[in-house]
C-alpha positions in Angstrom: -7.6 16.8 -7.4 -9.8 19.6 -7.9 -13.6 19.0 -8.7 -14.4 19.8 -12.4 -17.8 21.4 -13.7 -20.1 18.8 -13.9 -23.2 18.9 -16.8 -26.4 17.1 -16.9 -28.8 17.5 -19.9 -32.3 17.9 -19.2 -34.2 15.8 -21.5 -36.5 16.8 -23.9 -39.4 15.2 -26.1 -38.9 14.9 -29.9 -42.8 15.5 -30.1 -42.0 18.9 -28.1 -40.6 22.0 -30.7 -38.4 23.7 -28.9 -38.5 27.6 -29.7 -35.6 28.5 -32.5 -33.9 31.1 -30.3 -32.8 28.5 -28.3 -29.2 27.3 -27.6 -27.8 24.0 -27.8 -26.9 24.5 -24.2 -30.1 26.6 -22.9 -31.6 23.2 -21.1 -28.0 22.8 -19.5 -27.5 22.8 -16.1 -24.1 23.4 -14.4 -23.4 22.2 -11.1 -20.0 23.4 -10.2 -20.3 21.6 -6.9 -19.2 23.9 -4.7 -21.6 25.4 -1.9 -20.6 28.6 -2.4 -21.2 29.2 -5.9 -25.0 29.5 -7.8 -25.1 29.8 -11.2 -26.9 33.1 -12.6 -27.4 32.3 -16.2 -25.8 31.1 -19.5 -24.4 32.7 -22.7 -23.8 30.6 -25.6 -21.4 32.2 -28.6 -19.9 30.8 -31.6 -17.4 28.0 -30.2 -17.3 29.3 -26.9 -19.6 28.9 -23.8 -20.4 31.7 -20.7 -21.4 30.6 -17.4 -22.3 33.1 -14.8 -22.2 32.3 -11.4 -22.1 34.0 -7.9 -20.9 33.5 -4.6 -23.3 32.7 -1.8 -21.7 33.3 1.4 -22.2 36.4 2.9 -19.4 37.7 4.5 -15.3 36.4 3.4 -11.8 35.6 5.7 -9.1 38.6 4.9 -6.3 36.8 3.2 -3.8 38.8 4.8 -5.1 38.0 8.5 -7.4 35.8 8.6 -10.1 37.8 10.2 -13.7 36.9 8.9 -15.6 40.5 7.5 -19.3 40.7 6.7 -19.1 44.1 6.0 -19.6 44.4 2.0 -17.7 46.9 -0.1 -18.9 46.3 -3.7 -18.8 43.6 -6.1 -16.8 42.8 -9.1 -16.4 39.9 -11.8 -13.8 37.8 -12.2 -13.3 35.7 -15.4 -11.7 32.4 -15.1 -10.8 29.7 -18.0 -12.5 26.2 -17.1 -11.7 22.8 -19.1 -13.9 22.7 -22.6 -17.5 21.4 -22.6 -18.5 19.5 -25.6 -16.0 20.9 -27.9 -16.9 24.4 -26.3 -14.3 27.0 -24.6 -15.9 27.4 -21.1 -15.7 30.2 -19.4 -16.7 31.3 -16.0 -17.6 34.5 -14.8 -17.7 35.2 -11.3 -19.6 37.5 -9.4 -16.8 38.2 -6.1 -17.3 40.5 -3.4 -15.0 42.8 -1.9 -15.0 43.4 1.5 -14.1 45.9 4.4 -11.0 44.6 6.9 -12.6 45.4 10.2 -9.4 44.2 12.0 -7.4 47.8 13.0 -4.0 46.4 13.2 -4.2 44.6 8.9 -2.5 46.9 6.7 -5.0 46.0 4.1 -8.2 47.7 4.3 -10.4 46.6 1.7 -10.4 42.8 0.3 -11.5 40.2 -2.7 -13.8 37.4 -2.0 -10.6 34.5 -2.9 -11.6 31.9 -4.8 -8.8 29.3 -4.0 -10.8 26.2 -4.5 -11.3 27.0 -7.8 -8.0 29.1 -9.2 -5.0 30.9 -7.8 -4.7 34.1 -6.9 -5.0 36.6 -9.6 -5.2 33.7 -12.1 -7.3 33.3 -15.0 -7.4 29.6 -15.4 -8.9 26.6 -13.4 -6.3 24.5 -11.1 -7.7 21.8 -14.3 -6.6 24.3 -17.0 -3.3 24.9 -15.1 -2.6 20.9 -14.8 -3.5 20.2 -18.3 -0.9 23.0 -19.4 1.7 21.4 -17.0 1.2 18.0 -18.0 1.0 18.8 -22.1 4.4 21.5 -21.8 6.0 18.6 -19.4 6.4 16.4 -22.6 6.7 18.6 -25.4 8.3 22.2 -26.2 6.6 25.3 -25.5 5.5 26.1 -29.1 4.6 22.5 -29.8 2.2 22.7 -25.9 1.1 26.2 -27.2 -0.6 24.3 -30.6 -1.8 21.3 -28.9 -3.9 23.1 -25.9 -5.6 25.0 -29.0 -7.5 21.2 -29.5 -8.4 21.6 -26.4 -9.6 25.0 -26.6 -7.4 26.1 -24.0 -5.6 30.0 -25.5 -1.7 29.5 -23.5 1.3 31.1 -25.1 4.3 29.1 -25.1 5.8 32.3 -22.9 2.5 30.6 -20.5 3.6 27.1 -21.1 7.0 27.9 -20.1 5.8 30.4 -17.0 3.8 27.5 -15.6 6.3 25.2 -16.1 9.2 27.6 -14.0 6.4 27.9 -11.3 6.4 24.3 -10.9 10.1 23.7 -11.1 10.4 26.4 -8.2 10.9 24.7 -5.6 11.8 20.7 -5.2 9.0 18.4 -3.5 9.2 19.4 0.2 7.3 16.5 1.6 10.3 13.6 0.8 10.0 10.6 3.0 13.1 8.7 1.0 15.6 6.9 3.5 17.6 5.6 0.6 19.4 7.8 -1.9 21.5 8.6 -4.1 23.3 12.1 -5.1 25.8 12.9 -8.1 26.9 15.9 -9.7 26.6 17.2 -13.6 27.8 20.4 -15.7 25.4 22.9 -15.5 28.3 25.0 -17.6 30.9 22.7 -18.5 34.1 24.0 -16.4 32.2 26.8 -14.7 29.0 25.7 -13.1 27.8 22.3 -11.5 24.6 20.8 -10.0 22.9 18.1 -8.0 20.6 15.5 -8.3 19.2 13.1 -5.9 17.4 10.2 -6.9 15.4 7.4 -4.4 17.1 4.0 -4.6 13.7 2.4 -4.2 11.7 4.3 -6.8 14.3 5.2 -9.2 12.8 8.2 -9.5 14.9 12.1 -9.2 13.4 13.6 -6.0 15.8 17.4 -6.0 17.4 19.0 -8.5 19.8 21.6 -6.2 22.0 24.4 -7.7 25.3 23.2 -6.4 27.2 20.6 -5.5 29.0 21.9 -1.9 27.3 25.1 -1.8 24.1 26.2 0.2 21.6 24.8 -1.6 23.0 21.1 -0.3 23.5 22.3 3.2 19.8 23.1 3.3 18.1 20.0 1.5 20.1 17.6 3.9 18.7 19.8 6.7 15.2 19.4 5.7 15.6 15.6 5.7 16.9 13.8 8.6 15.3 10.8 7.7 17.8 9.6 5.9 19.5 6.3 6.3 21.8 5.6 3.4 23.5 7.8 0.6 25.2 6.8 -2.2 28.1 8.8 -4.1 31.1 9.0 -5.7 34.3 9.6 -4.1 34.0 13.8 -4.4 35.0 15.1 -1.5 31.9 17.9 -1.7 29.6 15.7 -0.6 31.5 13.5 1.8 31.9 17.1 3.9 28.6 18.3 3.4 26.8 14.8 4.5 29.4 14.8 7.5 28.6 18.4 8.7 25.0 18.2 8.1 23.8 14.3 9.1 26.6 13.0 10.6 25.0 9.5 11.2 24.1 8.8 8.2 25.7 5.3 6.1 28.0 6.4 3.0 28.3 4.0 0.4 30.5 4.9 -2.1 29.9 4.0 -5.8 31.8 0.9 -7.0 32.2 1.5 -10.4 34.0 4.9 -9.9 35.8 2.8 -7.5 37.2 0.3 -9.7 37.7 3.1 -12.3 40.5 5.1 -10.1 42.1 1.8 -9.6 42.6 0.6 -12.9 43.2 4.3 -14.4 46.1 4.6 -11.4 47.8 1.3 -12.3 47.4 0.4 -15.9 49.7 3.0 -16.8 52.3 2.0 -13.5 52.0 -1.6 -14.8 52.4 -0.3 -18.8 55.5 1.5 -17.6 57.0 -1.8 -16.0 56.4 -3.5 -19.1 57.8 -1.2 -21.4 61.3 -1.6 -22.9 63.8 0.9 -21.0 65.0 2.3 -24.5 62.8 5.3 -25.4 62.4 7.0 -28.8 63.9 9.9 -29.8 61.7 13.3 -30.0 61.4 15.6 -33.6 62.9 18.7 -32.1 62.2 22.1 -34.1 65.5 24.7 -34.0 65.3 27.2 -30.9 65.3 30.9 -31.7 68.8 31.4 -31.6 69.6 29.3 -33.9 66.9 30.0 -36.3 67.8 33.4 -36.4 71.9 32.8 -36.9 70.6 30.4 -40.2 68.0 33.0 -41.3 70.7 35.6 -41.5 73.3 33.3 -43.3 70.9 32.7 -46.2 69.9 36.9 -46.0 73.3 37.7 -46.6 74.4 35.1 -49.1 71.7 36.6 -51.4 72.5 38.2 -54.9 75.5 38.0 -57.3 78.9 37.0 -56.2 80.4 40.6 -55.6 77.4 41.6 -53.8 78.0 38.6 -51.4 81.9 39.5 -51.6 81.4 42.8 -50.7 78.8 42.3 -47.6 80.8 39.6 -46.8 84.0 42.1 -46.4 81.5 44.6 -44.5 80.6 42.3 -41.9 84.0 41.3 -40.8 85.8 44.4 -40.9 83.0 45.5 -38.4 83.2 42.1 -36.3 87.5 43.5 -36.4 87.0 46.8 -35.4 84.5 45.5 -32.6 87.5 43.8 -31.6 89.7 46.3 -31.0 91.5 46.3 -34.3 92.7 49.2 -36.0 91.9 49.9 -39.9 95.3 49.0 -40.7 95.4 46.2 -38.7 91.7 44.8 -40.3 93.2 45.5 -43.9 96.3 43.7 -43.4 94.1 40.5 -41.7 92.0 40.6 -44.5 94.3 41.1 -47.6 92.9 44.7 -48.6 94.1 48.1 -49.0 93.4 50.5 -45.8 91.5 53.0 -47.7 89.6 50.4 -48.9 88.6 49.2 -45.4 88.0 52.4 -44.6 85.7 53.8 -46.9 83.9 50.6 -46.8 83.3 50.8 -42.5 83.2 54.7 -41.8 79.8 56.6 -41.1 77.9 53.4 -42.9 75.3 51.0 -41.8 75.0 47.5 -43.5 71.7 48.9 -45.1 73.9 50.7 -47.6 75.2 46.9 -48.9 71.7 45.6 -48.8 69.5 44.9 -51.7 65.5 45.5 -51.9 64.7 41.6 -50.8 67.7 41.8 -47.9 66.1 44.8 -46.4 63.0 43.5 -46.6 64.1 39.9 -45.4 66.1 41.5 -42.6 62.8 43.0 -40.9 61.2 40.0 -40.4 64.2 37.9 -39.0 62.9 38.0 -35.2 59.2 37.2 -36.2 60.3 34.1 -38.4 62.6 32.9 -35.9 60.0 32.7 -33.5 57.6 30.9 -36.0 60.0 28.4 -36.7 61.0 27.8 -32.7 57.0 27.0 -32.4 57.1 23.9 -34.4 56.2 25.3 -37.9 59.0 24.7 -40.4 57.5 24.3 -43.4 57.6 27.1 -46.4 53.7 27.3 -47.0 52.6 27.1 -43.4 55.1 30.1 -42.8 54.0 31.8 -45.6 50.3 31.6 -44.1 51.9 32.5 -40.7 53.2 36.1 -41.9 50.7 37.1 -44.7 50.9 40.0 -46.8 54.5 40.8 -44.6 56.3 38.4 -46.7 56.3 36.8 -50.4 56.4 32.9 -49.9 59.2 33.0 -52.7 61.6 35.1 -50.7 60.5 33.0 -47.3 61.5 30.1 -49.2 65.2 31.7 -50.0 65.9 33.0 -46.6 64.6 29.4 -45.0 66.4 27.0 -47.0 69.8 26.2 -44.9 67.2 25.8 -42.1 65.0 23.3 -43.6 67.3 21.0 -45.1 69.5 20.8 -41.9 65.9 19.8 -40.1 64.7 17.6 -42.6 68.4 15.7 -42.7 67.7 15.7 -38.6 64.2 14.0 -38.9 65.1 11.4 -40.8 68.2 10.3 -38.8 65.3 10.2 -36.0 62.7 8.3 -37.8 65.1 5.7 -38.4 66.6 5.5 -35.3 62.3 5.6 -33.9 61.6 2.4 -36.5 64.6 0.3 -35.7 63.5 0.5 -31.9 59.3 -0.3 -32.9 60.9 -3.3 -35.3 63.1 -4.5 -32.4 60.0 -4.9 -30.1 57.0 -5.1 -32.2 56.3 -8.7 -30.3 56.8 -7.0 -26.7 54.6 -4.7 -26.7 51.0 -4.5 -24.6 48.3 -2.4 -24.9 46.5 -0.1 -22.0 43.3 -2.3 -23.0 44.6 -5.6 -22.8 46.2 -4.6 -19.1 42.5 -3.7 -18.2 41.2 -6.7 -19.4 43.4 -8.9 -17.5 42.8 -7.1 -14.1 38.6 -7.2 -14.5 38.0 -10.3 -16.1 41.7 -12.5 -16.0 42.1 -12.9 -19.1 44.4 -11.8 -21.9 44.7 -11.9 -25.8 47.9 -11.1 -25.4 50.7 -14.5 -24.4 53.6 -11.9 -24.0 51.1 -10.4 -20.8 50.8 -14.0 -19.3 54.4 -14.8 -19.6 55.5 -11.6 -17.8 52.9 -12.4 -15.1 54.7 -15.5 -14.5 58.1 -14.7 -15.0 58.1 -11.3 -13.4 57.4 -11.5 -9.8 57.0 -7.0 -9.7 54.4 -7.8 -12.3 52.1 -10.4 -10.9 52.4 -8.7 -7.3 50.7 -5.6 -9.0 47.9 -7.7 -10.6 47.3 -9.8 -8.0 46.3 -7.3 -5.5 44.2 -5.3 -8.0 42.6 -8.6 -9.5 41.9 -8.8 -5.5 40.2 -5.3 -5.0 38.1 -5.8 -8.0 37.0 -9.6 -6.4 36.4 -7.9 -3.2 34.5 -4.5 -4.6 32.2 -7.4 -6.9 31.2 -9.4 -3.9 33.1 -12.0 -5.2 35.6 -13.2 -2.8 34.8 -14.7 0.6 37.5 -12.1 2.3 35.4 -8.5 2.4 37.3 -6.5 5.0 38.6 -3.5 3.0 41.2 -2.5 5.5 43.7 -6.1 5.0 43.6 -5.3 1.5 44.7 -1.4 1.8 47.8 -3.5 4.4 49.0 -5.7 1.3 48.6 -2.6 -0.5 50.8 -0.6 1.2 53.6 -3.8 1.5 54.1 -3.8 -2.2 55.8 -0.2 -1.9 54.8 1.0 -5.5 54.2 4.7 -5.1 51.0 4.9 -7.3 49.4 1.4 -5.7 50.4 2.8 -1.9 49.0 6.8 -2.5 45.8 4.8 -3.9 45.7 2.6 -0.5 45.6 5.4 1.3 43.0 7.3 -0.5 41.1 4.1 0.0 41.5 4.4 4.1 40.4 7.9 4.2 37.2 6.6 3.2 37.3 3.1 4.4 33.6 3.2 6.1 32.4 4.5 2.7 34.4 1.8 0.6 33.1 -0.8 3.1 29.6 -0.2 3.0 29.9 -0.8 -0.5 31.1 -4.0 -0.5 28.7 -5.0 2.3 25.4 -3.0 0.7 23.8 -3.7 -2.9 23.3 0.0 -3.3 25.7 1.8 -6.4 25.5 5.4 -8.1 24.8 3.8 -11.5 21.4 5.0 -10.8 22.6 7.8 -11.0 24.9 7.7 -13.9 21.8 7.0 -15.9 19.6 9.9 -14.4 22.4 12.5 -15.4 22.4 10.8 -18.7 18.6 11.9 -19.3 19.3 15.2 -17.8 21.7 15.7 -20.3 19.4 14.6 -23.1 16.7 17.3 -21.9 19.4 20.1 -21.6 20.2 19.4 -25.3 16.9 19.4 -26.4 16.6 22.8 -24.9 20.0 23.9 -26.5 21.4 24.3 -22.8 19.3 27.5 -22.6 16.9 26.1 -19.5 17.4 28.0 -16.4 17.3 25.7 -12.6 13.5 26.2 -12.3 12.5 24.8 -16.3 15.3 21.9 -16.0 14.2 20.8 -12.0 9.9 20.8 -13.5 11.3 18.9 -16.9 13.7 15.9 -14.5 11.2 15.6 -11.2 7.2 16.2 -12.9 7.7 14.4 -16.5 7.8 11.0 -14.8 
């Protein structure tokens, strides 16, 4: 704790009439509390007080090489803001000497006498002022802290408050003696950057905030803390590999909550699958691109009056027969028309010559409409929104009428089929929440599940193994050997449960420690929630230094 400037008031009798030109602080004596500082005088202004001091030493040590020098070069005045005195801003003006460094090998020839006992190097505030700025800024936003500090007669902008906090959070505490710790990760930028937090299991306080979860920062912190004996963690490989590599002798403890959650997440779908009926519901399938194109073209060619449609139909059929290798005479005979008529109809003419303007417009967007419809958009309103101003909604309705009628009919059939299955199996439904409750608490509100537990040996076996694991993790059973449970799980020959058992077997020592040792990672979950709240308060824009200061030093 830095020493404060102490003040003593020299008593003056009421009978004496002090000079009118004397200020309120004329008879105050300021005792700096440091042997090498002596007072020269006091200057009082409105709301402020300036104390003039000088260093009493006859030399100083070079801050670069440590060599002591007596050879004086010159003097300069250093201005340092200190804590208020009776509602007045206090400024210390200290006359400090500059000295020649007589060490030939030192790169600095002239140095200034340091005041490390009072303020930082190049600092304009004392340690006490910085501590007050830091303590207020940790609890408030920088703008609010800057406003509140004015009541203490301390001038500090919002940027200065942030800068002091960032200096505070530049590094994790170096002198850590914790032997029981927990570690967990959290998203700094979700899906991209992740950080880690370390908490002392005995004091329940965070002791480190690391910039990564599987990189250099984690390795360096573990290397600097070889005294750790117990570490609680989740089942993530990043922490496991780093701990085994840096501190191989430490006891690792898996988090009991994540173990139970992993088990339920794995087995509930498997049990639900066994309970569910074999009948499957039909899905609402949309027409593919080729089918949609064919039906749209059919509606396009059916537009117009009867004569127009007939002529277009003969042209298309004639063209198809020609492509099959038939002559004009054969085509005319096949269609019951004259050869001259067929010749004029298809000779050197494209289909556009027989289409009206609406058909030509619609034909341009057949492929695009078919693509949109095959993706699941089939109503006229949605198709019109997707196409924008390219084609009118009325025209879209005309060229997709057959397609929509066919889809509505199929949708009706699928709906009737699915409803018949639902009506026949309402009494046999068992939800995932009911299965989870039965595994975790051994009770269920659904009589069907209790009935299946008695009647189905496979379901009974899976539920029993899951409940044994739950009791073992919670310490509610005498048999606490996890390796016996692993063999029992493998014996069920259920693929999902067997894979879960193999995962437990790879980390069985940490799982066994979770059963035998009372420490848990639940404390870390609460700390991570607090970190998320602090991030939201700063609109997720806080850097690692500012976030570290807010989390580690705001207790």
